[in-house]
FITORTI-466260 format. One record per residue (C-alpha): residue number from 1; x, y, z. Coordinates in nm, 4 decimals. Last residue first. Layout:
// residues N
+-----+----------+----------+----------+
|  nr |     east |    north |       up |
+-----+----------+----------+----------+
| NUM |        X |        Y |        Z |
...
+-----+----------+----------+----------+
END
This chain:
// residues 273
+-----+----------+----------+----------+
|  nr |     east |    north |       up |
+-----+----------+----------+----------+
| 273 |   6.0408 |   3.7473 |  24.8058 |
| 272 |   6.0658 |   4.0512 |  24.5850 |
| 271 |   6.3900 |   4.1290 |  24.4021 |
| 270 |   6.4596 |   3.7603 |  24.3428 |
| 269 |   6.4168 |   3.7825 |  23.9698 |
| 268 |   6.3822 |   4.1477 |  23.8660 |
| 267 |   6.6108 |   4.1029 |  23.5636 |
| 266 |   6.4378 |   3.7745 |  23.4786 |
| 265 |   6.0878 |   3.9183 |  23.4865 |
| 264 |   6.2007 |   4.2191 |  23.2852 |
| 263 |   6.3501 |   3.9937 |  23.0178 |
| 262 |   6.0529 |   3.7590 |  23.0139 |
| 261 |   5.8135 |   4.0510 |  22.9680 |
| 260 |   6.0368 |   4.2051 |  22.7024 |
| 259 |   6.0489 |   3.8848 |  22.4960 |
| 258 |   5.8206 |   3.9890 |  22.2100 |
| 257 |   5.9610 |   4.3425 |  22.1993 |
| 256 |   6.3189 |   4.2189 |  22.2123 |
| 255 |   6.2623 |   3.9742 |  21.9277 |
| 254 |   6.0878 |   4.2395 |  21.7189 |
| 253 |   6.3764 |   4.4797 |  21.7783 |
| 252 |   6.6305 |   4.2037 |  21.7131 |
| 251 |   6.4703 |   4.1146 |  21.3795 |
| 250 |   6.4262 |   4.4796 |  21.2667 |
| 249 |   6.7816 |   4.5900 |  21.3493 |
| 248 |   6.9435 |   4.4782 |  21.0245 |
| 247 |   6.6550 |   4.5664 |  20.7926 |
| 246 |   6.6378 |   4.9154 |  20.9400 |
| 245 |   7.0158 |   4.9525 |  20.9097 |
| 244 |   7.0022 |   4.8603 |  20.5399 |
| 243 |   6.7227 |   5.1130 |  20.4784 |
| 242 |   6.9119 |   5.3804 |  20.6722 |
| 241 |   7.2292 |   5.3121 |  20.4717 |
| 240 |   7.0278 |   5.3327 |  20.1496 |
| 239 |   6.8852 |   5.6706 |  20.2510 |
| 238 |   7.2146 |   5.7999 |  20.3913 |
| 237 |   7.4371 |   5.7155 |  20.0963 |
| 236 |   7.7651 |   5.7771 |  20.2724 |
| 235 |   8.0609 |   5.8967 |  20.0707 |
| 234 |   8.2253 |   5.8302 |  19.7371 |
| 233 |   8.4579 |   5.5794 |  19.9030 |
| 232 |   8.1451 |   5.3744 |  19.9914 |
| 231 |   7.9781 |   5.2928 |  20.3244 |
| 230 |   7.6972 |   5.0552 |  20.2359 |
| 229 |   7.9092 |   4.7509 |  20.3265 |
| 228 |   7.9072 |   4.8644 |  20.6895 |
| 227 |   7.5399 |   4.7693 |  20.7240 |
| 226 |   7.5994 |   4.4126 |  20.5995 |
| 225 |   7.9025 |   4.3881 |  20.8275 |
| 224 |   7.6700 |   4.4508 |  21.1222 |
| 223 |   7.4292 |   4.2005 |  20.9673 |
| 222 |   7.6687 |   3.9091 |  21.0089 |
| 221 |   7.9700 |   3.8146 |  20.7884 |
| 220 |   8.0391 |   3.4408 |  20.7937 |
| 219 |   8.1129 |   3.3852 |  20.4228 |
| 218 |   8.1907 |   3.7448 |  20.3219 |
| 217 |   8.4936 |   3.9099 |  20.4807 |
| 216 |   8.5090 |   3.8281 |  20.8488 |
| 215 |   8.7461 |   3.8880 |  21.1415 |
| 214 |   8.7827 |   4.2665 |  21.1372 |
| 213 |   8.4267 |   4.3780 |  21.0580 |
| 212 |   8.2670 |   4.1074 |  21.2752 |
| 211 |   8.5018 |   4.1890 |  21.5615 |
| 210 |   8.4125 |   4.5572 |  21.5777 |
| 209 |   8.0394 |   4.5277 |  21.5024 |
| 208 |   7.8623 |   4.3645 |  21.7968 |
| 207 |   7.4885 |   4.4364 |  21.7846 |
| 206 |   7.3687 |   4.0773 |  21.7434 |
| 205 |   7.6128 |   3.9493 |  22.0040 |
| 204 |   7.4943 |   4.2025 |  22.2615 |
| 203 |   7.1287 |   4.1220 |  22.1871 |
| 202 |   7.1899 |   3.7474 |  22.2146 |
| 201 |   7.3741 |   3.7955 |  22.5445 |
| 200 |   7.0859 |   4.0004 |  22.6849 |
| 199 |   6.8367 |   3.7302 |  22.5895 |
| 198 |   7.0554 |   3.4574 |  22.7412 |
| 197 |   7.0839 |   3.6500 |  23.0675 |
| 196 |   6.7071 |   3.7042 |  23.0718 |
| 195 |   6.6499 |   3.3315 |  23.0217 |
| 194 |   6.9009 |   3.2360 |  23.2906 |
| 193 |   6.7302 |   3.4698 |  23.5376 |
| 192 |   6.3848 |   3.3327 |  23.4594 |
| 191 |   6.5170 |   2.9720 |  23.4809 |
| 190 |   6.6802 |   3.0144 |  23.8217 |
| 189 |   6.4603 |   2.7668 |  24.0100 |
| 188 |   6.4730 |   2.5158 |  23.7243 |
| 187 |   6.8540 |   2.5518 |  23.7007 |
| 186 |   6.9201 |   2.5246 |  24.0756 |
| 185 |   6.7256 |   2.2108 |  24.1600 |
| 184 |   6.7466 |   1.9413 |  23.8916 |
| 183 |   7.0604 |   2.0309 |  23.6966 |
| 182 |   7.2728 |   2.2007 |  23.9626 |
| 181 |   7.1791 |   1.9757 |  24.2535 |
| 180 |   7.2158 |   1.6706 |  24.0293 |
| 179 |   7.5684 |   1.7787 |  23.9326 |
| 178 |   7.6556 |   1.8660 |  24.2935 |
| 177 |   7.5255 |   1.5305 |  24.4231 |
| 176 |   7.1764 |   1.4940 |  24.5643 |
| 175 |   7.1588 |   1.2566 |  24.8612 |
| 174 |   6.8323 |   1.3644 |  25.0219 |
| 173 |   7.0266 |   1.5815 |  25.2668 |
| 172 |   7.1893 |   1.7471 |  24.9681 |
| 171 |   6.8502 |   1.8299 |  24.8227 |
| 170 |   6.7395 |   1.9858 |  25.1503 |
| 169 |   7.0598 |   2.1920 |  25.1488 |
| 168 |   6.9733 |   2.3151 |  24.7992 |
| 167 |   6.6286 |   2.4264 |  24.9091 |
| 166 |   6.7628 |   2.5853 |  25.2279 |
| 165 |   7.0081 |   2.7889 |  25.0202 |
| 164 |   6.7281 |   3.0093 |  24.8973 |
| 163 |   6.8043 |   3.1182 |  24.5369 |
| 162 |   6.9019 |   3.4866 |  24.5269 |
| 161 |   7.2741 |   3.4050 |  24.5072 |
| 160 |   7.2039 |   3.2116 |  24.1880 |
| 159 |   7.0615 |   3.5219 |  24.0215 |
| 158 |   7.3634 |   3.7362 |  24.1087 |
| 157 |   7.6102 |   3.4686 |  23.9956 |
| 156 |   7.4100 |   3.4288 |  23.6748 |
| 155 |   7.4413 |   3.8013 |  23.6018 |
| 154 |   7.8127 |   3.8109 |  23.6818 |
| 153 |   7.8868 |   3.4977 |  23.4784 |
| 152 |   7.7008 |   3.6361 |  23.1747 |
| 151 |   7.8773 |   3.9721 |  23.2034 |
| 150 |   8.2217 |   3.8098 |  23.2223 |
| 149 |   8.1394 |   3.5657 |  22.9354 |
| 148 |   8.0225 |   3.8289 |  22.6878 |
| 147 |   8.3516 |   3.8784 |  22.5016 |
| 146 |   8.4517 |   3.5143 |  22.5396 |
| 145 |   8.1260 |   3.4039 |  22.3754 |
| 144 |   8.1565 |   3.6682 |  22.1032 |
| 143 |   8.5124 |   3.5650 |  22.0178 |
| 142 |   8.4366 |   3.1922 |  22.0117 |
| 141 |   8.1184 |   3.2359 |  21.8081 |
| 140 |   8.3026 |   3.4681 |  21.5695 |
| 139 |   8.5652 |   3.2031 |  21.4944 |
| 138 |   8.3145 |   2.9185 |  21.4754 |
| 137 |   8.1053 |   3.1018 |  21.2167 |
| 136 |   8.4069 |   3.1398 |  20.9928 |
| 135 |   8.5644 |   3.4424 |  20.8216 |
| 134 |   8.9076 |   3.3881 |  20.9829 |
| 133 |   8.9157 |   3.0648 |  21.1823 |
| 132 |   9.1935 |   2.8890 |  20.9885 |
| 131 |   9.3978 |   2.8201 |  21.3005 |
| 130 |   9.6944 |   3.0316 |  21.1819 |
| 129 |   9.4632 |   3.3169 |  21.0821 |
| 128 |   9.2711 |   3.2937 |  21.4098 |
| 127 |   9.5948 |   3.3231 |  21.6081 |
| 126 |   9.7136 |   3.6174 |  21.3956 |
| 125 |   9.3790 |   3.7967 |  21.4275 |
| 124 |   9.3704 |   3.7381 |  21.8026 |
| 123 |   9.7238 |   3.8743 |  21.8407 |
| 122 |   9.6467 |   4.1843 |  21.6274 |
| 121 |   9.3049 |   4.2674 |  21.7726 |
| 120 |   9.4067 |   4.2596 |  22.1390 |
| 119 |   9.4305 |   4.6352 |  22.1995 |
| 118 |   9.1616 |   4.7044 |  21.9399 |
| 117 |   8.9110 |   4.5433 |  22.1747 |
| 116 |   8.9591 |   4.8183 |  22.4364 |
| 115 |   9.0032 |   4.6569 |  22.7794 |
| 114 |   8.7276 |   4.7712 |  23.0154 |
| 113 |   8.5433 |   4.4417 |  22.9726 |
| 112 |   8.8463 |   4.2693 |  23.1295 |
| 111 |   8.7578 |   4.4504 |  23.4535 |
| 110 |   8.4493 |   4.2313 |  23.4916 |
| 109 |   8.6622 |   3.9196 |  23.5063 |
| 108 |   8.8929 |   4.0829 |  23.7621 |
| 107 |   8.5970 |   4.1877 |  23.9755 |
| 106 |   8.4622 |   3.8334 |  23.9751 |
| 105 |   8.8032 |   3.6926 |  24.0619 |
| 104 |   8.8409 |   3.9388 |  24.3491 |
| 103 |   8.5024 |   3.8364 |  24.4875 |
| 102 |   8.5955 |   3.4696 |  24.4696 |
| 101 |   8.9388 |   3.5161 |  24.6255 |
| 100 |   8.8696 |   3.3772 |  24.9749 |
|  99 |   8.6630 |   3.0948 |  24.8292 |
|  98 |   8.2963 |   3.0725 |  24.7480 |
|  97 |   8.1231 |   2.7331 |  24.7171 |
|  96 |   7.7586 |   2.8299 |  24.6621 |
|  95 |   7.7781 |   3.1431 |  24.4446 |
|  94 |   8.1258 |   3.0955 |  24.2998 |
|  93 |   8.0716 |   2.7306 |  24.2094 |
|  92 |   7.7306 |   2.7972 |  24.0559 |
|  91 |   7.8606 |   3.1000 |  23.8629 |
|  90 |   8.1363 |   2.8868 |  23.7080 |
|  89 |   7.8995 |   2.5951 |  23.6393 |
|  88 |   7.6525 |   2.8256 |  23.4575 |
|  87 |   7.9117 |   3.0456 |  23.2845 |
|  86 |   8.0879 |   2.7784 |  23.0802 |
|  85 |   7.7870 |   2.6326 |  22.8984 |
|  84 |   7.6123 |   2.9695 |  22.9161 |
|  83 |   7.8887 |   3.1293 |  22.7070 |
|  82 |   7.8714 |   2.8481 |  22.4515 |
|  81 |   7.4925 |   2.8784 |  22.4247 |
|  80 |   7.5161 |   3.2549 |  22.3808 |
|  79 |   7.7925 |   3.2309 |  22.1196 |
|  78 |   7.5969 |   2.9750 |  21.9170 |
|  77 |   7.2737 |   3.1743 |  21.9352 |
|  76 |   7.4387 |   3.4984 |  21.8269 |
|  75 |   7.6562 |   3.3338 |  21.5589 |
|  74 |   7.3756 |   3.1311 |  21.4006 |
|  73 |   7.1258 |   3.4189 |  21.4083 |
|  72 |   7.3734 |   3.6728 |  21.2712 |
|  71 |   7.4840 |   3.4357 |  20.9940 |
|  70 |   7.1201 |   3.3747 |  20.9001 |
|  69 |   7.0653 |   3.7509 |  20.8764 |
|  68 |   7.3719 |   3.7971 |  20.6562 |
|  67 |   7.2544 |   3.5245 |  20.4169 |
|  66 |   6.8976 |   3.6582 |  20.4135 |
|  65 |   7.0172 |   4.0081 |  20.3214 |
|  64 |   7.1965 |   3.8945 |  20.0081 |
|  63 |   7.3651 |   4.2165 |  19.9030 |
|  62 |   7.3443 |   4.4790 |  19.6270 |
|  61 |   7.0080 |   4.3882 |  19.4799 |
|  60 |   6.8383 |   4.3640 |  19.8194 |
|  59 |   6.9770 |   4.7015 |  19.9261 |
|  58 |   6.8692 |   4.8622 |  19.5996 |
|  57 |   6.5141 |   4.7325 |  19.6451 |
|  56 |   6.5107 |   4.8640 |  20.0016 |
|  55 |   6.6287 |   5.2023 |  19.8777 |
|  54 |   6.3742 |   5.2104 |  19.5941 |
|  53 |   6.0842 |   5.1604 |  19.8344 |
|  52 |   5.9613 |   5.5189 |  19.8119 |
|  51 |   5.7693 |   5.7490 |  20.0426 |
|  50 |   5.6391 |   6.0835 |  19.9116 |
|  49 |   5.7467 |   6.3430 |  20.1643 |
|  48 |   5.6461 |   6.5035 |  20.4938 |
|  47 |   5.9128 |   6.5330 |  20.7614 |
|  46 |   6.1700 |   6.6981 |  20.5405 |
|  45 |   6.4967 |   6.7903 |  20.7087 |
|  44 |   6.5918 |   7.1574 |  20.6814 |
|  43 |   6.8159 |   7.1064 |  20.4939 |
|  42 |   6.7986 |   6.8066 |  20.2585 |
|  41 |   7.0292 |   6.5123 |  20.3151 |
|  40 |   6.7678 |   6.2334 |  20.3087 |
|  39 |   6.5524 |   6.4217 |  20.0580 |
|  38 |   6.8291 |   6.4063 |  19.7963 |
|  37 |   6.8994 |   6.0386 |  19.8647 |
|  36 |   6.5305 |   5.9579 |  19.8214 |
|  35 |   6.3270 |   5.8914 |  20.1335 |
|  34 |   6.1761 |   5.5674 |  20.2667 |
|  33 |   6.4882 |   5.4671 |  20.4632 |
|  32 |   6.4954 |   5.8134 |  20.6156 |
|  31 |   6.1760 |   5.7414 |  20.8092 |
|  30 |   6.3149 |   5.4228 |  20.9638 |
|  29 |   6.6297 |   5.6114 |  21.0633 |
|  28 |   6.4228 |   5.8966 |  21.2075 |
|  27 |   6.2148 |   5.6535 |  21.4152 |
|  26 |   6.5274 |   5.4791 |  21.5439 |
|  25 |   6.6842 |   5.8135 |  21.6380 |
|  24 |   6.3526 |   5.9211 |  21.8050 |
|  23 |   6.3138 |   5.6135 |  22.0270 |
|  22 |   6.5382 |   5.7376 |  22.3074 |
|  21 |   6.3818 |   6.0844 |  22.3156 |
|  20 |   6.0305 |   5.9407 |  22.2955 |
|  19 |   6.1024 |   5.7061 |  22.5864 |
|  18 |   6.2511 |   5.9904 |  22.7923 |
|  17 |   5.9446 |   6.2055 |  22.7282 |
|  16 |   5.7029 |   5.9190 |  22.8017 |
|  15 |   5.8736 |   5.8517 |  23.1349 |
|  14 |   5.8782 |   6.2215 |  23.2224 |
|  13 |   5.5050 |   6.2517 |  23.1474 |
|  12 |   5.4293 |   5.9430 |  23.3586 |
|  11 |   5.6354 |   6.0769 |  23.6497 |
|  10 |   5.4591 |   6.4129 |  23.6295 |
|   9 |   5.1153 |   6.2501 |  23.6103 |
|   8 |   5.1899 |   6.0284 |  23.9107 |
|   7 |   5.3098 |   6.3239 |  24.1157 |
|   6 |   4.9936 |   6.5184 |  24.0318 |
|   5 |   4.7781 |   6.2212 |  24.1336 |
|   4 |   4.9608 |   6.1874 |  24.4664 |
|   3 |   4.9326 |   6.5598 |  24.5339 |
|   2 |   4.5610 |   6.5512 |  24.4782 |
|   1 |   4.3894 |   6.7218 |  24.1880 |
+-----+----------+----------+----------+
END
């Protein structure tokens, strides 16, 4: 065995080990969803058991899964589209018309992600209450879009910087105005990067729990609130909670698996020229 082959085998084994380690919590959650409550908390944990669908039946009887799932889709897509609507022109201006404080502005926007959400919960709740946005799709769309806006702008700024400026300068020489330059030159060239940014934003919105639990009750509650509803004063029912969590993450897992090629392509956009 050559040294190169041995190195490749070691790297492959490490990659599979890390992947298995990361996937194990999801696998165990899926497994627990098919156990009874007694088997779910048994010690030592049981790996072999008679599977049951009673937890999924109980979940469906207790809450309308479809309603929560539709809310998650509407809020995630709406927040992503709103964030892109503001982020695209902002990233375009910063990438191609930078000022002396552009870099500082980008760092300041990114620093807002370090602020704990609970620190601004009370003022946002009071503002939303006065505007009638509590437990509405629009309220969560606004919060999620603002929450992800710094990351979306940063990613688009990075992708736009990778676009050759010669192409845009050629468009300007042909009389293209900034709006035409953005719509007909920059956006088509940056489509992989924009797609990966949108995919990441959707995933972040789908998984967000803090704001959905504090700003919704029933009408606009997404799947994160659906999972939290299975926490009772009597304690946690692990089997039912695992079944509810499996139903909540299944759509985004399938979506991520189907779009992984596009996501990787977008994240590596401009890396090789």
